N, C-alpha and C positions, 0 to 999 in steps of 0.2 A: 457533664464532660466525661464522666466515667464510662457511660455507654458508648460515647464516641471513641474513647481510647480503646475499649474492647473491640469495636468494629475494625479499627485501624490495625490492631494486632492480628485479627482473623484474616484480614485482607493480605497482610504481609506474609502469612503462612500459606495462604492459598494461591499465591502468585507463582505460577508454574515455572516460568522461565527466569525468575529472579534468583538472586543469591539466597543464602539462608534467610528465612523470613524475619522481618523486623529490622534488618540492617540497611535497607535501601529506601529512599523516598520515591514517591510517584509510582508505587508498585502497580497501580491500575494499568500502566502502560504495557505491562507484560501479559495481561489477560487476553485471551482470544476473544474478539468482538463479534464478527459475523456468525450466523447460525451454522454455516457450512464449516467454518473452522472449529467451532465448539463441538460439532458432531464428530469431527476427526481428532478430538482431544488436542487441538491446537496445531496439528501437523498439516499446515496448509501453505507452506512457503515454497513448495516445488510442484505446483499444479499449473499447467498451461492451458487455459481456455478463455472464453469471452466473458468472464465474470469479474465485474468491477470490485467485488468484495475481496478478491485475492490480493489486490493492491494494499489492503489494510495490513496484512501480515508481511508482505514483501513488495516494495514499490517497483521492483524490476519486472513484476508480472503484469503491469499495466501495458497495454498496447492498443493499436487502433480498433481492435475488436471489442474493447471494453469502453470505447468512447460513447458519450451521450447516455450512459447508464446512470441511474439514480437508485440508491438503495438506503434502507433504514433497517437497523437491527436493534432489538431490545432484549436484555437479559434479566430475567427474574432470578437474582442471585440468592445466596444464602440468607436466610431470615428475611428482613425487609430491605436488604441492599438491592440496588438496581443499577445497571449500567448499559451503555449501548453506543451506537455510532451512526452517523450519516456519511455517505460517500457519493461522489459524483466525479465523472471524468470527461475530458474533452481532448480531441486531437488538435495539436498545434503543428502546422505544416513544417516549420523550420526547426522546432525544438523537441518534438516528440509528443508523448501523451502526458497530459497534465491531470493530476487528481487533486481534489479538495475533499477534506474530511473533518469531522468534528467528533471527538470522543468525549464521553461524560461518565462520571461515576457519582451516584447519589447515595449518601449515607442516611437520608431521611431527615425527619424533624426531631428535635431534642428539646427537653425542658431544661432551661438554664437555672442553676442554683449558685449562690455565692458561698463563701466560707461559713456563713451563719445559717445555711440551708434556707435562705430566703429566695423566693422565685424571682428570676430576672427576665422572665419571658421565654419564648421559644426561639430557636435558631435552627438553621440548616447547615449542612456540611456537604461539600461536593468538590470534585476534581474535574478539570476540563483540559482538553488539548485540541488546538486548531492545527490541522495538518495540511501541508502543501507538498505535493509529490510531482516528480518529473521522471519519465523513463523513455529510453530510446535504444534501438539496436546499435551494436558497435561493429558489426561486420556486414558484408554485402547480402548474405542470404538470411539475415535477421535471426539466426539461430542463437546468437549470444546477445543478451540485453543487460543493461545496467540501469539502476533506478535509485533515487534518493528521496527521502521525506524529511522535511523540516517540521518539527513539532514545537509549538509555543504553548507552554503549560501554565495554567493558573489554578491554584488550589486555595480553597477558602473554608476554614473551620471557625465558626462563631466570629470572634474579632481578630483571628489570626489568618494571615494569607501568605502565599508564596508564589514566586514566578520563576520559571526556568525554561530551558530549551534543550531539545534532544534531536538527534539525527539518526535515521536508519539508512543504510546503504546496502543494496542487494545486487548480486550478479547471478544471472540465470542462463543456463544453456538448455535448449530443447532441440530434439531432432525429429525427423519424419517418422521414426519408429515409436513415437510417443514416450520417449524417455526424457525426464526433466531432472536437472541437478541445479541446486541453488545454494549459494553461500550468502549469509546475511549477517551484517553487524547491526545490532538493534539497541536503541536507547542509549547512544553515546552522547553525553552532554553534561550540563551542570545546572545547579540551582543558582540563580542570580540574586534573588531576594529570599531570605530565610523567613520562617514563620514568626520570629521575634527579632528585635533589634540586636539582642545579645547572642542570638543563636548562630551556629555555624552552618555553612552551606553543605547539605547532605549529599552523598553520592546517589546516582541514579542506577536503576537495575540493568546495567549493560549486559548484553548476551551476544555471543557469537554462535550462530547456528548453521548446520549443514542439513539440507533436505534432499530427498530422492523420491521420485515417483515413476511408475512404469505402467502404462496401459497395456495389458497383456494382449498380444495379437490374437484376433478372432475370439476373444473372451470378453464377457461383459463386465469387467471390473478393473480397477486401478489399484495397484499396491503402493503404499506410501510408508516411508521410514524417515524419521527426523531425529537428529542428534543435537541436543542443546548443550550450552555451556562448554564449548570447545576448549576454553582456556582454563577451566577449573575441573580437575579430575575427581576429587573427593567432594561429593555433595551431601554426604551424611552429616548428621549432627549428634551430639551427645545429649542424652536425656537421663534424668534420674528416676524415671518411672520404671518400676520392676527391675532396678539395678541393684545387685547385691553389694554389700559392703565387705570389709575385711572380716575374716573369721575371728570372733571374740575368744574362741576356745583354742585357737592355734592348731587346729587339726591339719595334718599334712595332706596335700592333694597328690594324686598320682601323676607323675610326669607324662607328658604327651609324647607319643611316638612321632617319628619323622613323617609317617604317612598322615597322621592326624593333623600335624602342623601344616603339611602341604595342602590337605583338603580344606583347612580353614582359610588358607591364603587364596586358594582358587575360589572358594565360596565368597570371600570378601571382595575379590576382584570382579566376579560376575555381578555381585550386588551393586558395586560402584558403577560398573559399566551400564547396568540396566537402568539406573536412575537418570541417565542421559537420554534414554530411548523412548520414542513414541511410535507405535505401530498403528496403522489405519488402513482402511480399504473403502473404496467408493464403488458401489455396484450400480451399473448403468442398465436400467430395465427398459429403457427406450429413450427417445429424444426428450421426453418431458418428465420422466420419473427417475429418481435416484435414491438409493439407500446408502447410508454412511455409518461406519462403526470405527471406533478408535479406542486405544488403551495407552495411558501414560503411566509408565512404571514408577516414576518418582512420586507422582501424586498418590498412586496406590500404596506405596510404602509409607509415606509421610502421614497420610490421613487414616491409616488403619489402626484399629485398637487391638491390643494383645489378646483380649478375651472375646472378641467379636470378629467373625468372618463376614466380609462384605466385598462387593465389587467396586470399591473406591478406585477411581482412576479410569473407569469405564465411561464411555459416551456413545451415543447413537443418535441418529436423526434421519431426516429424509428431505428431499426437495421435489417440488412438482411445479410445472408450468401450467397455468390456467389462463387462457386467452392472452392478454398482454402483460401478465404479471408472473414472476417467479416467487413462489412461497417456499421458505425453508424453516425447518424446526430442528432443535437439538435438545437432547436430555443429557445432562452431565451428572455423574455420581461423585459426590464429595465426601459424604459421611452418612451415618445412619439416618439422621434427620436434617441433612444439609445438602439438598440437591438443587440444581439450577435448570431453568427452562429458557431457551433462546428462540425468539421469533424474528424472522427476517422477511422482508419483501423487497423485490428488485424489479425495475422496469426499464425499458429502453425508450427514451424520448422520441426516437425515430418512429415508434409504433403510432404515435399520435400526430405525426407530420402528414399533412394532406398533400398528395402529389398533384 
């Protein structure tokens, strides 16, 4: 169980959109699943095109163009952790576009031991979420869409299990100039059954996000900006690492000038603002080839080491269409020895329909 507890702690701290790591349950819900989203460092809630994978991050992005698509994404996460998702969409004439999905997070296999260090066999630990989405336009020209996802969550660790529900609600505006703006309330819900009979129902990783993208006219790329945690300004946390204590000799320090105090306030404000921001771009090399790059400032700050310089928070990937299949890949930088690789495949069932 110690190994499992360590993995759960790591997941809590790597959850990009969640609150401070370790304080929320079902943190796997906050991780970007599809390869396209991972290549953009999670900034995929405000992209309007015919990709069913976009509905994973924001249900309002589902529309008739994504109907009858089927996708699978798998993430080789840090160490031997793995997660992924399945997605499928269908157009319903009267109700809009419906999406079905399944998320999973596997912690692997563990050797069980009792308090006397006697083997109790092996066991597995995993999280699952079954997702049902619906989206439809709310105005005549279909430039404004609303969507919602109901998530039914089941978590099982050895003999401990938990059940909960969460809801995502998104609102997306897109125009003919390829500008997209999205507002998304993510993972609002509760735990109905705790892991133990005496335990309390733990809060979920709720997040309110704002996304923007713009396909530059006559240029082969899309600019993307995403702001997470709209309701919480300070996302920093206090650490005792490399933190000085009070001076034991009582030496006096020089008083700071007003300019130094002002510079510190500006620096602190910029740091707190930056922890909300993810910047990304998608380069369109043709109808069938795409290159993607993203940077999450908060991840870069939280996963960096004081004596090591690395590009933590950076991600990149590509997408290519070969015959009837869309293949996507993403590389995400988490730490010196903790990087993830995402593989995705998508197809449209209409490709196989004989006329």
